[in-house]
C-alpha positions as semicolon CSV with decimal commas, in nm:
position;residue;x (nm);y (nm);z (nm)
1;X;-0,389;-1,204;2,224
2;X;-0,198;-0,912;2,390
3;X;0,151;-0,849;2,268
4;X;0,380;-0,563;2,188
5;X;0,482;-0,534;1,826
6;X;0,832;-0,358;1,829
7;X;0,893;-0,129;1,527
8;X;1,274;-0,058;1,504
9;X;1,458;0,173;1,290
10;X;1,570;0,139;0,921
11;X;1,332;-0,039;0,699
12;X;1,516;-0,171;0,400
13;X;1,481;-0,238;0,029
14;X;1,705;-0,313;-0,263
15;X;1,636;-0,258;-0,630
16;X;1,588;-0,574;-0,829
17;X;1,476;-0,580;-1,191
18;X;1,152;-0,386;-1,231
19;X;1,074;-0,354;-0,850
20;X;1,198;-0,324;-0,503
21;X;1,287;-0,620;-0,293
22;X;1,212;-0,684;0,076
23;X;1,500;-0,752;0,299
24;X;1,494;-0,902;0,648
25;X;1,351;-0,810;0,894
26;X;1,027;-0,722;0,745
27;X;0,920;-0,536;1,054
28;X;1,209;-0,291;1,048
29;X;0,997;0,027;1,064
30;X;1,046;0,325;1,297
31;X;0,781;0,410;1,562
32;X;0,497;0,599;1,411
33;X;0,442;0,876;1,661
34;X;0,649;0,816;1,965
35;X;0,458;0,707;2,281
36;X;0,156;0,593;2,085
37;X;0,359;0,313;1,919
38;X;0,510;0,205;2,257
39;X;0,177;0,107;2,409
40;X;0,068;-0,254;2,456
41;X;-0,218;-0,311;2,216
42;X;-0,422;-0,606;2,105
43;X;-0,301;-0,711;1,767
44;X;-0,617;-0,763;1,547
45;X;-0,539;-0,781;1,180
46;X;-0,904;-0,864;1,108
47;X;-0,971;-0,488;1,174
48;X;-0,771;-0,406;0,855
49;X;-0,964;-0,422;0,539
50;X;-0,854;-0,486;0,186
51;X;-0,910;-0,181;-0,043
52;X;-1,098;-0,304;-0,352
53;X;-1,217;-0,160;-0,679
54;X;-1,436;-0,331;-0,935
55;X;-1,734;-0,562;-0,943
56;X;-1,763;-0,823;-0,676
57;X;-1,853;-1,093;-0,943
58;X;-1,579;-0,998;-1,187
59;X;-1,435;-1,314;-1,349
60;X;-1,074;-1,216;-1,286
61;X;-0,912;-1,107;-0,963
62;X;-0,605;-0,902;-0,955
63;X;-0,415;-0,841;-0,616
64;X;-0,135;-0,582;-0,614
65;X;0,119;-0,562;-0,335
66;X;0,278;-0,221;-0,349
67;X;0,462;0,037;-0,137
68;X;0,399;0,405;-0,141
69;X;0,772;0,471;-0,125
70;X;0,856;0,230;-0,408
71;X;0,940;0,436;-0,737
72;X;0,862;0,125;-0,956
73;X;0,510;0,118;-0,781
74;X;0,465;0,488;-0,856
75;X;0,549;0,422;-1,228
76;X;0,305;0,111;-1,235
77;X;0,027;0,344;-1,106
78;X;0,103;0,615;-1,353
79;X;0,096;0,375;-1,653
80;X;-0,017;0,011;-1,624
81;X;-0,288;0,079;-1,350
82;X;-0,444;0,358;-1,536
83;X;-0,501;0,134;-1,842
84;X;-0,593;-0,151;-1,625
85;X;-0,864;0,044;-1,450
86;X;-1,013;0,181;-1,777
87;X;-1,009;-0,143;-1,974
88;X;-1,070;-0,405;-1,712
89;X;-1,182;-0,285;-1,378
90;X;-1,429;-0,020;-1,484
91;X;-1,571;-0,250;-1,746
92;X;-1,649;-0,525;-1,488
93;X;-1,385;-0,772;-1,604
94;X;-1,149;-0,748;-1,307
95;X;-1,190;-0,713;-0,939
96;X;-0,878;-0,527;-0,803
97;X;-0,731;-0,553;-0,458
98;X;-0,462;-0,332;-0,323
99;X;-0,239;-0,447;-0,045
100;X;0,029;-0,226;0,107
101;X;0,387;-0,316;0,181
102;X;0,592;-0,121;0,428
103;X;0,971;-0,071;0,358
104;X;0,984;0,214;0,610
105;X;0,785;0,447;0,841
106;X;0,715;0,693;0,555
107;X;0,532;0,429;0,360
108;X;0,336;0,342;0,672
109;X;0,247;0,713;0,721
110;X;0,135;0,746;0,354
111;X;-0,087;0,435;0,411
112;X;-0,250;0,590;0,711
113;X;-0,323;0,911;0,525
114;X;-0,471;0,719;0,238
115;X;-0,685;0,507;0,461
116;X;-0,793;0,807;0,667
117;X;-1,070;0,893;0,416
118;X;-1,203;0,533;0,420
119;X;-1,246;0,308;0,122
120;X;-1,439;0,572;-0,084
121;X;-1,132;0,807;-0,080
122;X;-0,853;0,550;-0,058
123;X;-0,771;0,527;-0,423
124;X;-0,800;0,891;-0,498
125;X;-0,559;0,968;-0,217
126;X;-0,334;0,684;-0,322
127;X;-0,308;0,826;-0,678
128;X;-0,213;1,167;-0,536
129;X;0,054;1,008;-0,301
130;X;0,205;0,815;-0,598
131;X;0,188;1,113;-0,836
132;X;0,367;1,335;-0,587
133;X;0,604;1,063;-0,443
134;X;0,927;1,241;-0,555
135;X;0,813;1,563;-0,394
136;X;0,682;1,446;-0,058
137;X;0,945;1,179;0,004
138;X;1,238;1,408;-0,085
139;X;1,499;1,490;0,170
140;X;1,418;1,237;0,433
141;X;1,328;1,470;0,722
142;X;1,046;1,313;0,907
143;X;0,861;1,630;1,017
144;X;0,884;1,779;0,649
145;X;0,748;1,439;0,499
146;X;0,472;1,415;0,755
147;X;0,366;1,782;0,667
148;X;0,372;1,709;0,293
149;X;0,162;1,385;0,351
150;X;-0,095;1,594;0,545
151;X;-0,111;1,848;0,273
152;X;-0,204;1,565;0,029
153;X;-0,467;1,452;0,262
154;X;-0,621;1,792;0,289
155;X;-0,612;1,829;-0,099
156;X;-0,829;1,519;-0,088
157;X;-1,084;1,682;0,150
158;X;-0,943;1,562;0,492
159;X;-0,952;1,814;0,768
160;X;-0,699;1,866;1,053
161;X;-0,905;1,674;1,309
162;X;-0,937;1,376;1,086
163;X;-0,570;1,370;1,001
164;X;-0,463;1,415;1,362
165;X;-0,674;1,124;1,486
166;X;-0,543;0,899;1,198
167;X;-0,183;0,982;1,239
168;X;-0,196;0,945;1,619
169;X;-0,370;0,601;1,595
170;X;-0,082;0,374;1,722
171;X;-0,308;0,074;1,740
172;X;-0,397;0,090;1,376
173;X;-0,038;0,151;1,275
174;X;0,067;-0,170;1,457
175;X;-0,224;-0,359;1,321
176;X;-0,126;-0,247;0,965
177;X;0,220;-0,366;1,009
178;X;0,115;-0,706;1,142
179;X;-0,129;-0,738;0,856
180;X;0,137;-0,657;0,599
181;X;0,369;-0,917;0,762
182;X;0,094;-1,178;0,764
183;X;0,005;-1,113;0,394
184;X;0,360;-1,101;0,272
185;X;0,457;-1,416;0,457
186;X;0,154;-1,625;0,341
187;X;0,179;-1,510;-0,024
188;X;0,560;-1,509;-0,032
189;X;0,580;-1,155;-0,142
190;X;0,939;-1,048;-0,165
191;X;0,942;-0,745;-0,401
192;X;0,712;-0,462;-0,516
193;X;0,512;-0,432;-0,719
194;X;0,383;-0,802;-0,705
195;X;0,074;-0,909;-0,880
196;X;-0,159;-1,201;-0,835
197;X;-0,398;-1,288;-1,115
198;X;-0,661;-1,549;-0,996
199;X;-0,411;-1,657;-0,745
200;X;-0,105;-1,684;-0,982
201;X;0,201;-1,471;-0,866
202;X;0,373;-1,233;-1,121
203;X;0,642;-0,982;-1,088
204;X;0,623;-0,617;-1,244
205;X;0,536;-0,624;-1,614
206;X;0,429;-0,400;-1,905
207;X;0,057;-0,329;-1,952
208;X;0,082;-0,526;-2,272
209;X;0,203;-0,835;-2,101
210;X;-0,051;-0,798;-1,820
211;X;-0,341;-0,754;-2,065
212;X;-0,233;-1,083;-2,248
213;X;-0,252;-1,262;-1,917
214;X;-0,595;-1,114;-1,827
215;X;-0,739;-1,190;-2,180
216;X;-0,627;-1,546;-2,141
217;X;-0,793;-1,574;-1,808
218;X;-1,108;-1,411;-1,941
219;X;-1,116;-1,662;-2,227
220;X;-1,107;-1,961;-2,005
């Protein structure tokens, strides 16, 4: 199907409890790189892959919906995720799936940088993006933010040619936004971080609370 996905200005989010909530419309994201985003493209969300850690046959599946511009998501990755990875993912108990949510164009840019290195580098780049979120996202100047994200990509081993190609890929940008909207609508995701444990939806929580849920699932 051939259609144009219009990405308009001013993605929006509001703080609620331990996370950020999506407001309507979900597709309120600025164009990525000018003309590349204005072209007609064939939307193909099947071309976007989930980013996965852990054993394929792990008894418990955890899906996280998160945004690279969400401070609560950065806090989750600095704390709960570190313990989740060490105690459950790396030990073969949990298969972890990460799915991006886009509140704004900067979160989309960060996603494209993280995905630029493929699945093998995605989580390493993601952790750098979250760890440096306050620095790269500060100020709100698009050119400065783009440069800071590129610097993170270079720190992870990406070169200028790779980064140029990834950031100029308007078709992938539009597919990512359509993929996000499809996932968020299907799973009724309205805030970040949102977790699904074996298909059951949970909001942000402490590591202790998450571990109790995981241990209960493992004992079933």
